[in-house]
PDBQT receptor file of N, H, CA, C and O in Angstrom, charges set to zero:
ATOM      1  N   MET A   1     100.975 121.796 128.686  1.00  0.00    +0.000 N 
ATOM      2  CA  MET A   1     100.273 122.003 127.439  1.00  0.00    +0.000 C 
ATOM      3  C   MET A   1     100.218 120.678 126.685  1.00  0.00    +0.000 C 
ATOM      4  O   MET A   1     101.174 119.903 126.687  1.00  0.00    +0.000 OA
ATOM      5  N   THR A   2      99.099 120.441 126.053  1.00  0.00    +0.000 N 
ATOM      6  H   THR A   2      98.322 121.070 126.051  1.00  0.00    +0.000 HD
ATOM      7  CA  THR A   2      98.932 119.281 125.185  1.00  0.00    +0.000 C 
ATOM      8  C   THR A   2      98.180 119.715 123.936  1.00  0.00    +0.000 C 
ATOM      9  O   THR A   2      97.472 120.722 123.944  1.00  0.00    +0.000 OA
ATOM     10  N   VAL A   3      98.337 118.955 122.874  1.00  0.00    +0.000 N 
ATOM     11  H   VAL A   3      98.911 118.137 122.868  1.00  0.00    +0.000 HD
ATOM     12  CA  VAL A   3      97.545 119.178 121.671  1.00  0.00    +0.000 C 
ATOM     13  C   VAL A   3      96.354 118.238 121.744  1.00  0.00    +0.000 C 
ATOM     14  O   VAL A   3      96.509 117.050 122.028  1.00  0.00    +0.000 OA
ATOM     15  N   GLN A   4      95.175 118.765 121.491  1.00  0.00    +0.000 N 
ATOM     16  H   GLN A   4      95.049 119.729 121.261  1.00  0.00    +0.000 HD
ATOM     17  CA  GLN A   4      93.931 118.006 121.517  1.00  0.00    +0.000 C 
ATOM     18  C   GLN A   4      93.210 118.198 120.184  1.00  0.00    +0.000 C 
ATOM     19  O   GLN A   4      93.527 119.113 119.424  1.00  0.00    +0.000 OA
ATOM     20  N   PHE A   5      92.237 117.327 119.909  1.00  0.00    +0.000 N 
ATOM     21  H   PHE A   5      91.980 116.584 120.526  1.00  0.00    +0.000 HD
ATOM     22  CA  PHE A   5      91.415 117.482 118.713  1.00  0.00    +0.000 C 
ATOM     23  C   PHE A   5      89.981 117.694 119.141  1.00  0.00    +0.000 C 
ATOM     24  O   PHE A   5      89.464 116.964 119.986  1.00  0.00    +0.000 OA
ATOM     25  N   GLY A   6      89.340 118.685 118.564  1.00  0.00    +0.000 N 
ATOM     26  H   GLY A   6      89.760 119.278 117.878  1.00  0.00    +0.000 HD
ATOM     27  CA  GLY A   6      87.964 118.992 118.917  1.00  0.00    +0.000 C 
ATOM     28  C   GLY A   6      87.125 119.296 117.697  1.00  0.00    +0.000 C 
ATOM     29  O   GLY A   6      87.514 119.017 116.563  1.00  0.00    +0.000 OA
ATOM     30  N   LYS A   7      85.990 119.863 117.950  1.00  0.00    +0.000 N 
ATOM     31  H   LYS A   7      85.674 120.090 118.872  1.00  0.00    +0.000 HD
ATOM     32  CA  LYS A   7      84.997 120.179 116.917  1.00  0.00    +0.000 C 
ATOM     33  C   LYS A   7      85.579 121.018 115.773  1.00  0.00    +0.000 C 
ATOM     34  O   LYS A   7      85.184 120.852 114.619  1.00  0.00    +0.000 OA
ATOM     35  N   TYR A   8      86.515 121.916 116.092  1.00  0.00    +0.000 N 
ATOM     36  H   TYR A   8      86.836 122.050 117.030  1.00  0.00    +0.000 HD
ATOM     37  CA  TYR A   8      87.064 122.826 115.089  1.00  0.00    +0.000 C 
ATOM     38  C   TYR A   8      88.497 122.483 114.680  1.00  0.00    +0.000 C 
ATOM     39  O   TYR A   8      89.166 123.295 114.041  1.00  0.00    +0.000 OA
ATOM     40  N   GLY A   9      88.972 121.296 115.040  1.00  0.00    +0.000 N 
ATOM     41  H   GLY A   9      88.429 120.636 115.559  1.00  0.00    +0.000 HD
ATOM     42  CA  GLY A   9      90.314 120.869 114.657  1.00  0.00    +0.000 C 
ATOM     43  C   GLY A   9      91.246 120.800 115.856  1.00  0.00    +0.000 C 
ATOM     44  O   GLY A   9      90.801 120.734 117.002  1.00  0.00    +0.000 OA
ATOM     45  N   TYR A  10      92.543 120.816 115.578  1.00  0.00    +0.000 N 
ATOM     46  H   TYR A  10      92.905 120.870 114.647  1.00  0.00    +0.000 HD
ATOM     47  CA  TYR A  10      93.552 120.707 116.624  1.00  0.00    +0.000 C 
ATOM     48  C   TYR A  10      93.695 122.024 117.387  1.00  0.00    +0.000 C 
ATOM     49  O   TYR A  10      93.580 123.108 116.815  1.00  0.00    +0.000 OA
ATOM     50  N   TYR A  11      93.952 121.903 118.702  1.00  0.00    +0.000 N 
ATOM     51  H   TYR A  11      94.046 121.022 119.167  1.00  0.00    +0.000 HD
ATOM     52  CA  TYR A  11      94.174 123.081 119.527  1.00  0.00    +0.000 C 
ATOM     53  C   TYR A  11      95.128 122.728 120.668  1.00  0.00    +0.000 C 
ATOM     54  O   TYR A  11      95.258 121.563 121.043  1.00  0.00    +0.000 OA
ATOM     55  N   LEU A  12      95.790 123.747 121.212  1.00  0.00    +0.000 N 
ATOM     56  H   LEU A  12      95.684 124.694 120.907  1.00  0.00    +0.000 HD
ATOM     57  CA  LEU A  12      96.666 123.594 122.371  1.00  0.00    +0.000 C 
ATOM     58  C   LEU A  12      95.846 123.857 123.625  1.00  0.00    +0.000 C 
ATOM     59  O   LEU A  12      95.138 124.860 123.710  1.00  0.00    +0.000 OA
ATOM     60  N   LYS A  13      95.943 122.939 124.614  1.00  0.00    +0.000 N 
ATOM     61  H   LYS A  13      96.518 122.124 124.544  1.00  0.00    +0.000 HD
ATOM     62  CA  LYS A  13      95.185 123.078 125.851  1.00  0.00    +0.000 C 
ATOM     63  C   LYS A  13      96.145 123.131 127.033  1.00  0.00    +0.000 C 
ATOM     64  O   LYS A  13      97.047 122.302 127.151  1.00  0.00    +0.000 OA
ATOM     65  N   CYS A  14      95.943 124.108 127.902  1.00  0.00    +0.000 N 
ATOM     66  H   CYS A  14      95.210 124.781 127.807  1.00  0.00    +0.000 HD
ATOM     67  CA  CYS A  14      96.756 124.267 129.098  1.00  0.00    +0.000 C 
ATOM     68  C   CYS A  14      96.202 123.365 130.194  1.00  0.00    +0.000 C 
ATOM     69  O   CYS A  14      95.014 123.430 130.510  1.00  0.00    +0.000 OA
ATOM     70  N   GLY A  15      97.058 122.523 130.776  1.00  0.00    +0.000 N 
ATOM     71  H   GLY A  15      98.023 122.471 130.520  1.00  0.00    +0.000 HD
ATOM     72  CA  GLY A  15      96.639 121.631 131.856  1.00  0.00    +0.000 C 
ATOM     73  C   GLY A  15      96.424 122.353 133.172  1.00  0.00    +0.000 C 
ATOM     74  O   GLY A  15      95.699 121.853 134.032  1.00  0.00    +0.000 OA
ATOM     75  N   ASP A  16      97.037 123.516 133.353  1.00  0.00    +0.000 N 
ATOM     76  H   ASP A  16      97.627 123.921 132.654  1.00  0.00    +0.000 HD
ATOM     77  CA  ASP A  16      96.913 124.265 134.606  1.00  0.00    +0.000 C 
ATOM     78  C   ASP A  16      95.629 125.081 134.675  1.00  0.00    +0.000 C 
ATOM     79  O   ASP A  16      94.887 124.988 135.653  1.00  0.00    +0.000 OA
ATOM     80  N   CYS A  17      95.364 125.874 133.652  1.00  0.00    +0.000 N 
ATOM     81  H   CYS A  17      95.966 125.950 132.857  1.00  0.00    +0.000 HD
ATOM     82  CA  CYS A  17      94.202 126.774 133.704  1.00  0.00    +0.000 C 
ATOM     83  C   CYS A  17      93.017 126.292 132.868  1.00  0.00    +0.000 C 
ATOM     84  O   CYS A  17      91.907 126.801 133.018  1.00  0.00    +0.000 OA
ATOM     85  N   GLY A  18      93.245 125.310 131.987  1.00  0.00    +0.000 N 
ATOM     86  H   GLY A  18      94.147 124.896 131.865  1.00  0.00    +0.000 HD
ATOM     87  CA  GLY A  18      92.165 124.809 131.145  1.00  0.00    +0.000 C 
ATOM     88  C   GLY A  18      91.917 125.638 129.897  1.00  0.00    +0.000 C 
ATOM     89  O   GLY A  18      91.034 125.307 129.105  1.00  0.00    +0.000 OA
ATOM     90  N   GLY A  19      92.675 126.705 129.706  1.00  0.00    +0.000 N 
ATOM     91  H   GLY A  19      93.392 126.974 130.349  1.00  0.00    +0.000 HD
ATOM     92  CA  GLY A  19      92.519 127.548 128.523  1.00  0.00    +0.000 C 
ATOM     93  C   GLY A  19      93.005 126.836 127.270  1.00  0.00    +0.000 C 
ATOM     94  O   GLY A  19      93.753 125.861 127.347  1.00  0.00    +0.000 OA
ATOM     95  N   ASN A  20      92.577 127.326 126.123  1.00  0.00    +0.000 N 
ATOM     96  H   ASN A  20      91.969 128.118 126.060  1.00  0.00    +0.000 HD
ATOM     97  CA  ASN A  20      93.019 126.719 124.869  1.00  0.00    +0.000 C 
ATOM     98  C   ASN A  20      93.150 127.768 123.778  1.00  0.00    +0.000 C 
ATOM     99  O   ASN A  20      92.606 128.868 123.872  1.00  0.00    +0.000 OA
ATOM    100  N   THR A  21      93.890 127.392 122.740  1.00  0.00    +0.000 N 
ATOM    101  H   THR A  21      94.332 126.498 122.664  1.00  0.00    +0.000 HD
ATOM    102  CA  THR A  21      94.089 128.253 121.576  1.00  0.00    +0.000 C 
ATOM    103  C   THR A  21      94.256 127.360 120.350  1.00  0.00    +0.000 C 
ATOM    104  O   THR A  21      94.834 126.280 120.465  1.00  0.00    +0.000 OA
ATOM    105  N   PRO A  22      93.774 127.771 119.194  1.00  0.00    +0.000 N 
ATOM    106  CA  PRO A  22      93.905 126.933 117.996  1.00  0.00    +0.000 C 
ATOM    107  C   PRO A  22      95.364 126.635 117.656  1.00  0.00    +0.000 C 
ATOM    108  O   PRO A  22      96.236 127.481 117.848  1.00  0.00    +0.000 OA
ATOM    109  N   ALA A  23      95.621 125.445 117.158  1.00  0.00    +0.000 N 
ATOM    110  H   ALA A  23      94.912 124.757 117.003  1.00  0.00    +0.000 HD
ATOM    111  CA  ALA A  23      96.955 125.063 116.695  1.00  0.00    +0.000 C 
ATOM    112  C   ALA A  23      97.086 125.545 115.253  1.00  0.00    +0.000 C 
ATOM    113  O   ALA A  23      96.536 124.933 114.338  1.00  0.00    +0.000 OA
ATOM    114  N   LYS A  24      97.808 126.629 115.057  1.00  0.00    +0.000 N 
ATOM    115  H   LYS A  24      98.255 127.126 115.801  1.00  0.00    +0.000 HD
ATOM    116  CA  LYS A  24      97.982 127.213 113.724  1.00  0.00    +0.000 C 
ATOM    117  C   LYS A  24      99.468 127.371 113.435  1.00  0.00    +0.000 C 
ATOM    118  O   LYS A  24     100.008 128.471 113.550  1.00  0.00    +0.000 OA
ATOM    119  N   PRO A  25     100.136 126.278 113.060  1.00  0.00    +0.000 N 
ATOM    120  CA  PRO A  25     101.571 126.365 112.791  1.00  0.00    +0.000 C 
ATOM    121  C   PRO A  25     101.855 127.154 111.515  1.00  0.00    +0.000 C 
ATOM    122  O   PRO A  25     101.067 127.143 110.570  1.00  0.00    +0.000 OA
ATOM    123  N   VAL A  26     102.988 127.830 111.513  1.00  0.00    +0.000 N 
ATOM    124  H   VAL A  26     103.628 127.839 112.281  1.00  0.00    +0.000 HD
ATOM    125  CA  VAL A  26     103.444 128.584 110.345  1.00  0.00    +0.000 C 
ATOM    126  C   VAL A  26     104.835 128.078 109.983  1.00  0.00    +0.000 C 
ATOM    127  O   VAL A  26     105.696 127.937 110.852  1.00  0.00    +0.000 OA
ATOM    128  N   CYS A  27     105.052 127.806 108.709  1.00  0.00    +0.000 N 
ATOM    129  H   CYS A  27     104.353 127.920 108.003  1.00  0.00    +0.000 HD
ATOM    130  CA  CYS A  27     106.324 127.280 108.227  1.00  0.00    +0.000 C 
ATOM    131  C   CYS A  27     107.434 128.316 108.397  1.00  0.00    +0.000 C 
ATOM    132  O   CYS A  27     107.308 129.454 107.946  1.00  0.00    +0.000 OA
ATOM    133  N   ALA A  28     108.523 127.908 109.054  1.00  0.00    +0.000 N 
ATOM    134  H   ALA A  28     108.626 126.983 109.420  1.00  0.00    +0.000 HD
ATOM    135  CA  ALA A  28     109.661 128.805 109.250  1.00  0.00    +0.000 C 
ATOM    136  C   ALA A  28     110.420 129.036 107.940  1.00  0.00    +0.000 C 
ATOM    137  O   ALA A  28     111.086 130.060 107.786  1.00  0.00    +0.000 OA
ATOM    138  N   ALA A  29     110.326 128.094 106.997  1.00  0.00    +0.000 N 
ATOM    139  H   ALA A  29     109.785 127.262 107.122  1.00  0.00    +0.000 HD
ATOM    140  CA  ALA A  29     111.070 128.209 105.736  1.00  0.00    +0.000 C 
ATOM    141  C   ALA A  29     110.398 129.145 104.732  1.00  0.00    +0.000 C 
ATOM    142  O   ALA A  29     111.076 129.908 104.042  1.00  0.00    +0.000 OA
ATOM    143  N   CYS A  30     109.052 129.088 104.648  1.00  0.00    +0.000 N 
ATOM    144  H   CYS A  30     108.501 128.469 105.208  1.00  0.00    +0.000 HD
ATOM    145  CA  CYS A  30     108.383 129.885 103.611  1.00  0.00    +0.000 C 
ATOM    146  C   CYS A  30     107.249 130.771 104.133  1.00  0.00    +0.000 C 
ATOM    147  O   CYS A  30     106.694 131.563 103.371  1.00  0.00    +0.000 OA
ATOM    148  N   GLY A  31     106.898 130.653 105.411  1.00  0.00    +0.000 N 
ATOM    149  H   GLY A  31     107.349 130.009 106.029  1.00  0.00    +0.000 HD
ATOM    150  CA  GLY A  31     105.872 131.507 105.995  1.00  0.00    +0.000 C 
ATOM    151  C   GLY A  31     104.438 131.099 105.713  1.00  0.00    +0.000 C 
ATOM    152  O   GLY A  31     103.513 131.814 106.098  1.00  0.00    +0.000 OA
ATOM    153  N   GLN A  32     104.231 129.975 105.053  1.00  0.00    +0.000 N 
ATOM    154  H   GLN A  32     104.982 129.394 104.741  1.00  0.00    +0.000 HD
ATOM    155  CA  GLN A  32     102.873 129.521 104.746  1.00  0.00    +0.000 C 
ATOM    156  C   GLN A  32     102.279 128.787 105.945  1.00  0.00    +0.000 C 
ATOM    157  O   GLN A  32     103.017 128.207 106.741  1.00  0.00    +0.000 OA
ATOM    158  N   PRO A  33     100.942 128.806 106.083  1.00  0.00    +0.000 N 
ATOM    159  CA  PRO A  33     100.322 128.067 107.180  1.00  0.00    +0.000 C 
ATOM    160  C   PRO A  33     100.505 126.560 106.995  1.00  0.00    +0.000 C 
ATOM    161  O   PRO A  33     100.558 126.057 105.873  1.00  0.00    +0.000 OA
ATOM    162  N   GLY A  34     100.600 125.863 108.114  1.00  0.00    +0.000 N 
ATOM    163  H   GLY A  34     100.557 126.272 109.025  1.00  0.00    +0.000 HD
ATOM    164  CA  GLY A  34     100.789 124.418 108.073  1.00  0.00    +0.000 C 
ATOM    165  C   GLY A  34      99.543 123.667 108.497  1.00  0.00    +0.000 C 
ATOM    166  O   GLY A  34      98.693 124.205 109.205  1.00  0.00    +0.000 OA
ATOM    167  N   LYS A  35      99.441 122.431 108.064  1.00  0.00    +0.000 N 
ATOM    168  H   LYS A  35     100.132 121.994 107.489  1.00  0.00    +0.000 HD
ATOM    169  CA  LYS A  35      98.350 121.546 108.445  1.00  0.00    +0.000 C 
ATOM    170  C   LYS A  35      98.912 120.516 109.426  1.00  0.00    +0.000 C 
ATOM    171  O   LYS A  35      99.936 119.890 109.151  1.00  0.00    +0.000 OA
ATOM    172  N   VAL A  36      98.243 120.340 110.572  1.00  0.00    +0.000 N 
ATOM    173  H   VAL A  36      97.411 120.849 110.795  1.00  0.00    +0.000 HD
ATOM    174  CA  VAL A  36      98.710 119.439 111.625  1.00  0.00    +0.000 C 
ATOM    175  C   VAL A  36      98.213 118.022 111.355  1.00  0.00    +0.000 C 
ATOM    176  O   VAL A  36      97.068 117.813 110.952  1.00  0.00    +0.000 OA
ATOM    177  N   SER A  37      99.103 117.050 111.588  1.00  0.00    +0.000 N 
ATOM    178  H   SER A  37     100.032 117.220 111.916  1.00  0.00    +0.000 HD
ATOM    179  CA  SER A  37      98.709 115.636 111.532  1.00  0.00    +0.000 C 
ATOM    180  C   SER A  37      99.298 114.934 112.748  1.00  0.00    +0.000 C 
ATOM    181  O   SER A  37     100.270 115.408 113.335  1.00  0.00    +0.000 OA
ATOM    182  N   LYS A  38      98.708 113.803 113.126  1.00  0.00    +0.000 N 
ATOM    183  H   LYS A  38      97.917 113.417 112.650  1.00  0.00    +0.000 HD
ATOM    184  CA  LYS A  38      99.053 113.107 114.357  1.00  0.00    +0.000 C 
ATOM    185  C   LYS A  38      99.508 111.690 114.075  1.00  0.00    +0.000 C 
ATOM    186  O   LYS A  38      98.981 111.015 113.191  1.00  0.00    +0.000 OA
ATOM    187  N   ARG A  39     100.502 111.246 114.844  1.00  0.00    +0.000 N 
ATOM    188  H   ARG A  39     100.931 111.795 115.562  1.00  0.00    +0.000 HD
ATOM    189  CA  ARG A  39     100.934 109.854 114.824  1.00  0.00    +0.000 C 
ATOM    190  C   ARG A  39     101.356 109.509 116.248  1.00  0.00    +0.000 C 
ATOM    191  O   ARG A  39     102.436 109.892 116.697  1.00  0.00    +0.000 OA
ATOM    192  N   GLY A  40     100.495 108.786 116.947  1.00  0.00    +0.000 N 
ATOM    193  H   GLY A  40      99.617 108.475 116.583  1.00  0.00    +0.000 HD
ATOM    194  CA  GLY A  40     100.760 108.497 118.352  1.00  0.00    +0.000 C 
ATOM    195  C   GLY A  40     100.701 109.774 119.169  1.00  0.00    +0.000 C 
ATOM    196  O   GLY A  40      99.714 110.508 119.115  1.00  0.00    +0.000 OA
ATOM    197  N   LEU A  41     101.759 110.038 119.927  1.00  0.00    +0.000 N 
ATOM    198  H   LEU A  41     102.561 109.442 119.970  1.00  0.00    +0.000 HD
ATOM    199  CA  LEU A  41     101.826 111.254 120.730  1.00  0.00    +0.000 C 
ATOM    200  C   LEU A  41     102.509 112.398 120.000  1.00  0.00    +0.000 C 
ATOM    201  O   LEU A  41     102.612 113.501 120.537  1.00  0.00    +0.000 OA
ATOM    202  N   GLU A  42     102.977 112.148 118.781  1.00  0.00    +0.000 N 
ATOM    203  H   GLU A  42     102.893 111.252 118.345  1.00  0.00    +0.000 HD
ATOM    204  CA  GLU A  42     103.720 113.154 118.017  1.00  0.00    +0.000 C 
ATOM    205  C   GLU A  42     102.843 113.824 116.959  1.00  0.00    +0.000 C 
ATOM    206  O   GLU A  42     102.045 113.173 116.284  1.00  0.00    +0.000 OA
ATOM    207  N   PHE A  43     103.011 115.126 116.837  1.00  0.00    +0.000 N 
ATOM    208  H   PHE A  43     103.658 115.654 117.386  1.00  0.00    +0.000 HD
ATOM    209  CA  PHE A  43     102.279 115.915 115.862  1.00  0.00    +0.000 C 
ATOM    210  C   PHE A  43     103.274 116.549 114.906  1.00  0.00    +0.000 C 
ATOM    211  O   PHE A  43     104.306 117.066 115.332  1.00  0.00    +0.000 OA
ATOM    212  N   THR A  44     102.971 116.512 113.625  1.00  0.00    +0.000 N 
ATOM    213  H   THR A  44     102.132 116.092 113.279  1.00  0.00    +0.000 HD
ATOM    214  CA  THR A  44     103.796 117.155 112.617  1.00  0.00    +0.000 C 
ATOM    215  C   THR A  44     102.939 118.155 111.858  1.00  0.00    +0.000 C 
ATOM    216  O   THR A  44     101.710 118.087 111.883  1.00  0.00    +0.000 OA
ATOM    217  N   ALA A  45     103.598 119.075 111.190  1.00  0.00    +0.000 N 
ATOM    218  H   ALA A  45     104.596 119.130 111.170  1.00  0.00    +0.000 HD
ATOM    219  CA  ALA A  45     102.900 120.055 110.366  1.00  0.00    +0.000 C 
ATOM    220  C   ALA A  45     103.525 120.039 108.974  1.00  0.00    +0.000 C 
ATOM    221  O   ALA A  45     104.730 119.837 108.820  1.00  0.00    +0.000 OA
ATOM    222  N   THR A  46     102.686 120.254 107.972  1.00  0.00    +0.000 N 
ATOM    223  H   THR A  46     101.707 120.417 108.097  1.00  0.00    +0.000 HD
ATOM    224  CA  THR A  46     103.129 120.299 106.580  1.00  0.00    +0.000 C 
ATOM    225  C   THR A  46     102.493 121.511 105.915  1.00  0.00    +0.000 C 
ATOM    226  O   THR A  46     101.298 121.760 106.073  1.00  0.00    +0.000 OA
ATOM    227  N   CYS A  47     103.296 122.262 105.173  1.00  0.00    +0.000 N 
ATOM    228  H   CYS A  47     104.267 122.060 105.044  1.00  0.00    +0.000 HD
ATOM    229  CA  CYS A  47     102.773 123.439 104.474  1.00  0.00    +0.000 C 
ATOM    230  C   CYS A  47     102.562 123.106 102.993  1.00  0.00    +0.000 C 
ATOM    231  O   CYS A  47     102.986 122.053 102.516  1.00  0.00    +0.000 OA
ATOM    232  N   ALA A  48     101.910 124.006 102.288  1.00  0.00    +0.000 N 
ATOM    233  H   ALA A  48     101.566 124.861 102.675  1.00  0.00    +0.000 HD
ATOM    234  CA  ALA A  48     101.648 123.816 100.862  1.00  0.00    +0.000 C 
ATOM    235  C   ALA A  48     102.939 123.837 100.047  1.00  0.00    +0.000 C 
ATOM    236  O   ALA A  48     102.971 123.337  98.923  1.00  0.00    +0.000 OA
ATOM    237  N   GLY A  49     104.001 124.412 100.605  1.00  0.00    +0.000 N 
ATOM    238  H   GLY A  49     103.975 124.819 101.518  1.00  0.00    +0.000 HD
ATOM    239  CA  GLY A  49     105.295 124.454  99.927  1.00  0.00    +0.000 C 
ATOM    240  C   GLY A  49     106.054 123.141 100.012  1.00  0.00    +0.000 C 
ATOM    241  O   GLY A  49     107.144 123.014  99.453  1.00  0.00    +0.000 OA
ATOM    242  N   GLY A  50     105.480 122.152 100.714  1.00  0.00    +0.000 N 
ATOM    243  H   GLY A  50     104.595 122.255 101.168  1.00  0.00    +0.000 HD
ATOM    244  CA  GLY A  50     106.100 120.835 100.808  1.00  0.00    +0.000 C 
ATOM    245  C   GLY A  50     107.034 120.635 101.986  1.00  0.00    +0.000 C 
ATOM    246  O   GLY A  50     107.681 119.592 102.087  1.00  0.00    +0.000 OA
ATOM    247  N   HIS A  51     107.117 121.613 102.880  1.00  0.00    +0.000 N 
ATOM    248  H   HIS A  51     106.592 122.459 102.798  1.00  0.00    +0.000 HD
ATOM    249  CA  HIS A  51     107.975 121.473 104.057  1.00  0.00    +0.000 C 
ATOM    250  C   HIS A  51     107.218 120.749 105.172  1.00  0.00    +0.000 C 
ATOM    251  O   HIS A  51     106.030 120.993 105.381  1.00  0.00    +0.000 OA
ATOM    252  N   THR A  52     107.902 119.870 105.875  1.00  0.00    +0.000 N 
ATOM    253  H   THR A  52     108.867 119.672 105.705  1.00  0.00    +0.000 HD
ATOM    254  CA  THR A  52     107.320 119.143 107.007  1.00  0.00    +0.000 C 
ATOM    255  C   THR A  52     108.238 119.322 108.202  1.00  0.00    +0.000 C 
ATOM    256  O   THR A  52     109.460 119.247 108.075  1.00  0.00    +0.000 OA
ATOM    257  N   TRP A  53     107.637 119.561 109.377  1.00  0.00    +0.000 N 
ATOM    258  H   TRP A  53     106.644 119.622 109.480  1.00  0.00    +0.000 HD
ATOM    259  CA  TRP A  53     108.442 119.738 110.579  1.00  0.00    +0.000 C 
ATOM    260  C   TRP A  53     107.689 119.191 111.797  1.00  0.00    +0.000 C 
ATOM    261  O   TRP A  53     106.464 119.067 111.793  1.00  0.00    +0.000 OA
ATOM    262  N   ALA A  54     108.467 118.868 112.843  1.00  0.00    +0.000 N 
ATOM    263  H   ALA A  54     109.462 118.968 112.847  1.00  0.00    +0.000 HD
ATOM    264  CA  ALA A  54     107.885 118.418 114.115  1.00  0.00    +0.000 C 
ATOM    265  C   ALA A  54     107.192 119.612 114.745  1.00  0.00    +0.000 C 
ATOM    266  O   ALA A  54     107.790 120.681 114.875  1.00  0.00    +0.000 OA
ATOM    267  N   TYR A  55     105.928 119.439 115.140  1.00  0.00    +0.000 N 
ATOM    268  H   TYR A  55     105.443 118.571 115.035  1.00  0.00    +0.000 HD
ATOM    269  CA  TYR A  55     105.162 120.537 115.707  1.00  0.00    +0.000 C 
ATOM    270  C   TYR A  55     105.060 120.425 117.230  1.00  0.00    +0.000 C 
ATOM    271  O   TYR A  55     105.292 121.401 117.942  1.00  0.00    +0.000 OA
ATOM    272  N   TRP A  56     104.714 119.234 117.727  1.00  0.00    +0.000 N 
ATOM    273  H   TRP A  56     104.525 118.441 117.148  1.00  0.00    +0.000 HD
ATOM    274  CA  TRP A  56     104.495 119.065 119.162  1.00  0.00    +0.000 C 
ATOM    275  C   TRP A  56     104.559 117.593 119.506  1.00  0.00    +0.000 C 
ATOM    276  O   TRP A  56     104.273 116.743 118.662  1.00  0.00    +0.000 OA
ATOM    277  N   THR A  57     104.933 117.279 120.744  1.00  0.00    +0.000 N 
ATOM    278  H   THR A  57     105.166 117.969 121.430  1.00  0.00    +0.000 HD
ATOM    279  CA  THR A  57     104.858 115.924 121.273  1.00  0.00    +0.000 C 
ATOM    280  C   THR A  57     104.150 116.005 122.624  1.00  0.00    +0.000 C 
ATOM    281  O   THR A  57     104.624 116.681 123.537  1.00  0.00    +0.000 OA
ATOM    282  N   ASN A  58     103.022 115.319 122.747  1.00  0.00    +0.000 N 
ATOM    283  H   ASN A  58     102.638 114.770 122.005  1.00  0.00    +0.000 HD
ATOM    284  CA  ASN A  58     102.294 115.285 124.016  1.00  0.00    +0.000 C 
ATOM    285  C   ASN A  58     103.040 114.393 125.009  1.00  0.00    +0.000 C 
ATOM    286  O   ASN A  58     103.687 113.424 124.612  1.00  0.00    +0.000 OA
ATOM    287  N   PRO A  59     102.949 114.722 126.304  1.00  0.00    +0.000 N 
ATOM    288  CA  PRO A  59     103.571 113.854 127.306  1.00  0.00    +0.000 C 
ATOM    289  C   PRO A  59     102.871 112.501 127.357  1.00  0.00    +0.000 C 
ATOM    290  O   PRO A  59     101.689 112.390 127.031  1.00  0.00    +0.000 OA
ATOM    291  N   ALA A  60     103.597 111.496 127.762  1.00  0.00    +0.000 N 
ATOM    292  H   ALA A  60     104.557 111.587 128.027  1.00  0.00    +0.000 HD
ATOM    293  CA  ALA A  60     103.037 110.131 127.835  1.00  0.00    +0.000 C 
ATOM    294  C   ALA A  60     102.063 109.986 128.975  1.00  0.00    +0.000 C 
ATOM    295  O   ALA A  60     101.504 108.908 129.176  1.00  0.00    +0.000 OA
TER     296      ALA A  60
């Protein structure tokens, strides 16, 4: 699995079957939806409540 960016935003893509699903992180602390951001191979998510967490790291 890798995180990719497309026409509708970030999504998770399966390398085996080619299927995909939207990347919709939810904050474990407050339950609010998170917004994904990218830095290199690492993806983080931030919610409106101000919480930030590691969401995904793509393989090199």
